[in-house]
N, C-alpha and C positions, 0 to 999 in steps of 0.2 A: 503493499498500499504506499502510495507519495507521501512524504512527511507533509504537515503543515506547519506553519509558525507557532501555532501553541506548542507543538512536538519538540521543539526546540529544548535541547539539554538545557539544566540550570546551575549545575555544577560543574567542576573540572571531573570528578569521577564518572559523572553520566555522558559529558562529552567524549571521553576516552572509550565509554561503551560504545555508543553510537560510532563513532568513528572506524572503532575496531570491527564493527557489525557490517559497515558500510563496502559494497562491492562496488558499485558505480554512482556518479553522482546523485543520481535520483532516490538514491537510498536516503541521502543527507539533507539534499535541499529542497524547498517545494518549487511547484512549477511556476507561482507566480513571481516575477522578477525583482519586485522590491521586497517580499517575504522570502526570497532565497538569500538577498544583500543582507538584511537581518540576521538571518541565521547563520549566514557565514562569517558577519562581524562577532558576534556572540561567541560563536565557535572559536574564533581568531582571539579573541580575549581569555576565553578558559584555559587554551591551551597554547599559549604563547610561552616558550622557553623560559622568560624569564618570571612565570610565575610559577613554575615548580621548583619542589624542594631540588638542592644539588645533587642528591643520592639519584634522583630521576631525570638528572637533565640530559645525558644522553638520548634516552629514550624519548623525551617531550620534542627534542628537536628533529627525530625522526616522525614522529606524529604530526609535528608542525608542518613539515615537509610534504606529507600525505594530504593532509587538509586543503595546502596550497595546490597541488596535483590535481584532488580532484575538483577543486573549485574551478581552475583554469579548463578543465576540461567541461564542466557546466558552462560556463561564459561562452567556449567557442562552439558548444553544441547550438546556441541560441545567435549567432552570428552567421552572417552570409559566408557561403563557401565558393573556391573556384577551383576546377578539378581538372588536370593535365592528365597527360599520359602516363607522368612519373607521379604525380602529387596531388593530396588535396591540400588547397590552403585556407585557412582560416582568415577573413579578409577583416583588418583592423581600420584605424583610422585613417586619413590623408595627412600626411605630415609635411609636404611642401608642394607647390605649385609652381613651376619653372615655364620657360617660354616654350617649349616641345611637348612637355611632360607633367604629370603627376606623379609624386611617390607616395605609395599608400604601403600601411604597416600590414604585415600577413604573419602566418605563422604554419608550422605543417609539423608532423609528426615524422620522425624517423628514429630508427634503433631502439623505441620506447621512450623518446626524449622530445619533448615540445621545441622544435628549432625557429630561429626569427628570420624573417627574410623582408625585403624591400620588393615591392611589386613597381615597376616604374611603365607607364601607361600613357601613350600619346593621347594629347588633346586634342588633335585634329586626325581623322582615319588618312588622310592624304601623308600624314607622317609616318605610316608604317616603316617605310623604307629607311627612313634613318634609324628608327629603332635598330630592324635588321642589322643597319651598317654599324651601330655599337656592339650588337653580338658577336659581328664577324669581328670587329677590331677585340675586344675582350678575349675571343677566344684566342686569335694569333697571338696576343701577349701572351696568354698564358702555356700557348703550346710552343712558342717560339723565341721570348722573352727570357731573359737571365733570370734564373730562378731566385737569386738572392733579393733581386727589385719588385717582385709580384706584388708587393705590399703598395707601391705606387699606384695600383688602378683597382677598380671593383673587381670582385671576384663575381663570377656568372654562374647563375644554379642552372637556369635554361632560359629559353627562347620560346616563344609558342605564341598563334595566333587564338585568341579568343573572339567569340563570337555572341553580342547581344541577341536576344529574343527579338525575332522580326515582327512587324505587322501584317505582314502578309502570311498566306498559306504553305509556303515552299521554304526550302533550304537557303534562297537565295535574298532575302529580304531582309535579314537582320545586318547590323553593321560590325565589321570586322576591325580589330586593334590588334597589332603584334606588341606582345608586354615582354619585358625581361625582368627576369626573377634574380634580385641580389644577393648577395651574402651583405649584412651591414656589419661595421667593426663593433665588436663586443664593448670597447670603451665609449663607442658613442649611446649605445644601448643602455650603458650604466650607468655613465656620468655625464654625457653630453659634452663630453669634450671637444668637437670637432666643431671649427666655424668657417665660414666663407672668407676669401680676402676682401669680399666686400663688407662683410660685417666687422671685419678687423678696418677696413678703410673709414667707415661709418664712426667706429670707435674711437677712432684716431683721427680728428676730423684738421689738426694741424700737422698732421704726417707721422708715419711709424718711425720709431728709433731705429736708424739704420744697421745697428747690431742684431736687431731681432729681423730686419730684412735679411741680411744677411743669410741667416741658418735657413731662412724659409727660399731664398733663391737659390743657394746652395741644394737643398731637396727639390726643388723643382727642376735645376739643369740635370741632376742626375736621373729624374723621372723621363724625362725630355729624350734625354741620349737613349735611355732603357728603351723606349718604344721607337726611336728611328731606328736603334739595330735591328729591332724587330721589323721594320718596314713599313711604321705606321708615322703619319703626321696628325696630331690631335685635331690640328685646325681652329681651336676656338680657346686658346690657352687664356681664359679673362676670368677676373675676381670671383665671378660666382661659381666658376668651374675649377676650384682650387681649395681645397678642405686642408685646413691646418691645424693642429693640435699642440698648444702652445706648451704645455706642460711637459708634452712628451717630443717636442721637436719633431712629430710626424706631419707628413702630408700625403694626399690622396689625391690625384689627377681625375677628375667626374667629368660625366656627359661625355662620352665619346662617340654620341650621335653625328659629330660636325667632322670625325676624322676620314682620312681618307689614305690610301696607298701612298706611299712616296712615289711622286711624279705625277700624280694625279692632283685634278684641280678640286679645291674646296666647293663645294656646291649649296652650301648654305651660308647665310651670313645675319647675325646679331645685330638688327639693326642700332641700337642704342648705343652699339661699340664701333658703330662703323668706321668713326675716325683713327680706331687704335688697329685697323688690320693693316696690311702691308698692300701694296698696289698689285702685286700679283693675284690677290682674292678678287680684289673687282672686276680685273682684266681679266679674269677665267683663265688665266696662265698655271703652268702645272706648280704644286706647291711642294717644298722641301723642307729640308731640317731649319733653314733658314726662316721661313715662314713661322713657327711653332717659336723662334729665338726672339722674334720681331713682336708678337703678341705678349711672351711672356715678360720681353724686357718694358714694353708701355706699362704692362699692370704693375711689374713691382716698381717703375718710375713714380705712377699715380699714388701707390701706396705710401711711398716714402714723401712727397712733394718737395717742398723746400729745404726738407732736413736733410736729403741727400748731399754726403759731400762732395766736393768736387771731383775727384777719381772716379766716382762711382756714378756720377752724371755723366763725365765723358766717355766709361765703358757703354752704359745703357744707352746713350746715343748714338754710338758706333754700332751697337746692335741693331738699330733700325735705320739706317741708311741705306740707299738701294743697294742690292747684292751685286758682290764684285769682289775679287779676291782677296781673303782676309778680313771682310767684312761681313757682319752677320753670319757667322762661323756656325758649324754645329757645337754641339754641347762639349765634346770632347777637346776641341780644339781651344775653346774659350774658357774652360773652365781654368786653366795656370792666371789666364791675365785678368778672369773673376777674384780668385783667390788672392793675388797682390793687391787688386784695389781695395778691395773689399778691406782686408785687413791692415792695410796702412791705413785706412780711413778711418775706421772704426772701432779696432783694438778687439778684446774676447766682447764675447755676449754677455749682456745684464744677465744677474739672476733673477731680477723681477722679471715677470712673465706679462705678454700684452694682455693689456685689459680688454678682452673679449664680452660681448654679451652672451648671454645664457642661451638664448634661442636660438636653435640649429635649423638652416633652411633648408640645406638639401644635403641631406647623406649619402656616402656610398659606401665602395666595398669594403673587404677586410682589410685594416690597416697595420695591423703589429708585421713585422718589427720598426715598421715606421722609417725605413730607410736608414737604418744603422748598420748598413752593411760593411765589412771590412776595407773595401777598396772603393772608394766613391767617385771614380772617372766616369764622369756624365754619358753617361751613354749616349601688249595689246591682248587682254585675254582671247582666248580661241574665238573667233568667229562664227558663230550659229549658221547653220543650213537653212537657207530662206526659200527654198522652192515651194513648189506648190502642193506636196505633200509630205507627211513626217515620216522622214526616216526611222526604219524598223518599226512602222504601224502595219498592221495586216497579221495574217496567221498563215504559215506553211499548210499548203494541202497536197496531199499525194495524189488527189482526183484531178487537180489542175496540173500538175507536175505530167501525169498521165496521158490527160488530153494536149496538152503542148507536144508533147512527144510523138502522139498519134499524128496530128497535123503536121509536122515536119515530114514524118515519114509518108504522107499523103504526097507533100509537095515535094519530095524529092531533096529535101535540106537538110543538114546538120543541124545537131545543137550549138556548132561553132560558126553558123552562118556569116557572119561578118568577117571571121578569120579568111574563111575560103573563098567568098568574094574577092576581097584585097589582095589576097597572095596569087590568086588566077588570073585577075583582070587589069592588074598595074606593076608597074617596073618596081623594083625594091626601095629605091630611093624616093618613092613618092608616098611609101607606108606611113601610118599615124594612126596613134591609138584612137580607140572607138572615144569620142567627146564625153561619154558617161565614165570612163577611165581614166582619161589625161590628168596626171599631176599636175602641169603647167598651169600656174595661178592657184594651185589646191588651198582652199583655205583650212576646213577643218571637217574631218569626217567624224560623225558623232554617233554614239549609242546611247540614248533617252531613254529614260524610265517614261510611262505614260499610264491613264486609265486603262488601257490594253494590256500593257507590260509593265507593272509598278516594280520588277525589280529585275530590270534588263542584265543579262550576261554577254559583254562583249567577247567574240571569238573572231580572229583574222587569221588566213589561210592564205598565203602567199607562195607560190612554186615558179619554180625556174623553168622557161620555156624555149630554153635553147637546148639544140641537139636532140639527144635520144629524149628529154626530159620533158618534149611536146607531148608526149601519151600522158600525162599525169594528169591535167585537167579534164581528158577526154573519160579517163576513168573515173575521176570524181565525179564528174557529172551524170555518170550513168548509176552512183550510188548514192546519191543525193537523199532517196526515199528510207535507205538505211541508216544513214546520219541523222537522221528526223526522227524515223521511228525509235533510237536508242536514245537520242537526247530527250524528248517529249514525252513518248509512250512508256518508256521505263523510269521515267521520274528523274533521270541526271540533271538537268536544267529543265526550270519552267519556264523561262522567256529568254531562249539563246537569239541573238543579232549576231549574223554571219555577214563578215567583210571576205570577199574573194579580190586577190590581184595576181599580178605576174612581175617575175623577175628576168631582166636579161642583163645585158653587159653595155654600160654606159661608155666604153671606149671604143666602140665600134657595130652596136645595135642601135636600128634605127628608133626603137621604141625598149627603152631600157626599163619602164616600171610602168605599170598599170594598177590602178586603184580602184576599188570598187566602194561601195557604202555598205554601212552595216544595217542587213534587213532580216528581218522576222518571217517575211513570208515568200512568195515564190519570185519576188523579184530579184531574189540574190541568184536564181537560175538563170534570169535575162543577163546579169553582170559576169557572171562564168561564160555565158554562150558570148560576150562582146568582147573577150579576150583574143588579142592578135597571138598566134601561136606564131612567133616570127621565126623560131629556129636558128638563131644567129650565133654568138658566142665568139670570144676572141681566142679559143685554143690553148690557153693557160692555166687550166684548173681553178681560174678566178672569176667571178660574177657578181654583179653589184647588189649583193645582198645587203650592203650597209646602208643603200640609198633605200628599200625598204625598210628598215630599222630608223633612219633618218625620218621616213613618212610616220613610221609609228609612233617614233616620240615625241615628232614636232607638230604633228597635221592630225590628231586623234585627240578626241573627248569624250570620254565614257563616265557613265553616272555609276555603274557599278564599282569604280575606283573612288570618284569624287564624291559620292554621298555615301557610300558604305564601305570604304576602304578594301573592296575585294578585288584583286588581281584579274583582269581578263586574261585570254590566253592566244598566243601569236604562234601560229605553226607555220615554218619554213620547211618548202619541200624543196630539196635538191642533190647535188651529188659534188658541189666544188667547194671552195675557198671563197670568202669575202675577200675584199682589199683591205687594208690595213688602215684607210682614215676613208672620212667622208670628204670628197675634195670639194673647194666651195664652187670652182668653176662647173663641176657637173650638177651642184644643186641649183646654180644660178640657169642652167641650161634645161636642166628636167623639170624645176619647180618654180623658177622665178623670184626665188628668197635671195636674197644678197647675205652671204656669211662674209666677214672680215677674213676669216683663217679656214684652214681645214681643219677639221675635226677628230681626234682620236677614235679608232673604233670601239674601244673598251668604252669610253666616254659615253659615247651615243649608246650602248647597250646597256650601259647603268641608267642611263634616262629613259629606256623602255623598260627595264626591269622594273621602275619603279610603279607600273601599271599594268605590266603584262606578264604573264608566264610566259617564257619565250622556249622554244621544242625545235629540233630539226630534225627532220625524217631524210633519211638516205633509203630511198625506195628499191627493189631488185630490178634490174634491166638497163640500170643507169649507167652511163659510160665510167663513172669512176667509183662503182659501187665497191665497198670494202678496203679504199685507198686510205692507207695508212696517214698522209701526208693530210689528207681532206679532215678526217675522223678525228686525227689527236688536234688539229686546228680548233674544231667545232666544241671538241671537248673542254679544252683549254678556256673556251669562254662559256660553255652553257655546263660544263659538268655532267650530270647524268640525265641530264633530257637531250641526249644525242641518241635517237632510235634508228637502228636499222632494222628493215623492213624486207622480208623474204619475198614477198608478194605484192606488186605494185596495186592489184584488185583488192587487197585489205586496207588501204588508205583511211577510207572513211569509216570502217570499224575501230581504226587506232584512233582516230581523232575522237571518236565519240567516249572510248573507253578512257582515254587518257583525261579527258575534260570529269568523266566521272569519276576517276580515282581522285582528282585534282580538287574535287567538289564533296567528297566523300560520302558522296551517292552509293557507292561499292565499293568492294575489293574488287581484286582481281578474278576470283574465283565467281566470286557473282557475275562479272562482267562476262566471263567466257559462258557462264551460264546463260545470259541473256542474249549471247550471239546465238546459241544453240537453238534457243525459243523462238527467234525471229527466221531459222533455217540458213543462218550464213554457216558456211566450211571454213569461216576465216580463223577459227577458234585457235588452232595450232599456231599459225603465224603471228597471230595477235599477241598470244600469250608468251610466246617467246621473245616478240617486240619487246613487250614491257614488263617480262620478269623482273629487270635489273634498274628498273624505272623506279628512283626514290621520289616518295612524297616531299619534294621539295618545299612544300609550305607548312609541314609537319602537322601534326595532328591538332584539330580544332578544340579548344577549351572553351567549357561553359560553366556559367556562375548561377549562384542562386538569386542574385542581385544587380543590378548594374555597377559596373566598375566607378564611373565618373558622375557625380552630382550634375556638374554642368558641361560634358562633353561638347568639343568644338568650340568651347569660348576661347578667345585671343589671350595669349599666355601675356605677362608681365611690360615686356618691351616688343614682343615682335621680330619675326626673322625675314630673311627675303632669300627666297630659290633665285642661284645664279644660272 
């Protein structure tokens, strides 16, 4: 029977008896929250070790610890939870709100012990990619960074997708956020000893003592050198992102959402600190070690203000000059200079610690031993479609598809009548893309929600139409009913909107790129049939896939990502390699866009992957199927999302099951059963092709309550995508 408040023990002996008899929290605490709290306070008062006789003190401490454990279990059961593939988190209070994310307390059970965690949750669903970037950076630092310096960055427990309950009836209606679970430093939890440099600056308006700044700067240089040697640039070494522990001289560099690989560009800028960034950031040039050194120097200079001694000011000023040899050098080189300037200027550090405020704002990962290593060598918004009908409206009909096929057969034309007529009746130098697919002057291809399709999912399929690859669109066109039968009738996706396009070679083809519209009905069959099957190509095992990626990055706008944080799908079907960069002259010729410089392929791919999961399919019968150079190139770019297909006729089934897996509507075994159910004989081919395909998105987590009180609200200072 559940106890009531009246049943609460009145004496120490009765309290000990009740505790000994309790096997679970419900045996001790009433269901009513207020009554349970009163019971807990009474038991805690009666059982506190200080009230026990000296002879009973050891037993009293054990009993008090058990009471505390039962109370924590009771309160945890009443709180909302979040369940991932690995853990079930009990959600606590919101600790801090930053420019990009919210930090929320959480706890989980492991090995019989309740452990603490911090959940970092993006405020806007469009910033999911930045959470992924932080997870990748922390994973790389843990794997490749010097083990002695791991305390300088948070430790990642796991990174997962969380999906809110949607307002629609299907799986696609809920918004999705990428959440990072971090390990909080024990000292933060127990004593609140960490503070941001922004808080330190606020508590020292006249400038921080340079002797305190010196040890902070040394730790910060060590942290940056450690990250740089692991191949990462932090990209936002700002006062809010550096935590220090004055009592332990500890430092943790947090918020790796802005980080990038050495040589890539920083893609997000914190607006209120725009003046602190080096020129290469706003100019979208590659970030180097010097980028972090510039930001860190500006941070430390602001912290000290006018109290900085002349040698230190000169050194910091040198670290922010335009990069050239011996200026803004990496930490390993500037360390001796800093040591000389700071020691000469400040002498030994003061024994009194900085006067820091008590309230912590942005805690981060595990921080002991706080850098006490034996060797401190520092390591225009998109334009919307304005045509006469709404893109993505309507519904696919197999009957309409069949009627169109019957009409073409009676008329003696193929499904690719435009290509047949152009290639048969005009010389090659006059060939042009069909007006509906011509990217010249392209504004935006849109996938939009509507009353008819309230939770759209963007799916793009672009195939190489050079050489032997010309057979792909014909095979795909004949299988469109199977594709939609799986996506819709098997419930993989409720509201797919599919765009078809074609890729050639901009160095030699008349029509190097063709881009259709996102459609939900049989108009996609029209787009497919309007593709010009040029059959050219340069013969160098390279085609202009990078232009297709550019189109998807810069000329699409999709509601599944912008409203719900859920990436669409982009399938490239081909057998050759992309060129290494998007050339400005080709973009001008193909799109009419004015680029000031060429764009590296990895940079463009990163833009695409912000809103699409990207796959490359190599079908049987292609000229370069199985080519090691081609496969290795794409695997370096896309990892496991490279699919080798033994049968060209199984393309549609492969597309459908890949989407079903990504949406977690099926597992592979269920998908193969669905193929058998519709009479497809492609099960063996598809099963082999997708057997090693990792679920790049990871399992979806669900919670019993919303993670954010006010999702999507702007952060304190705002950020700008570059």
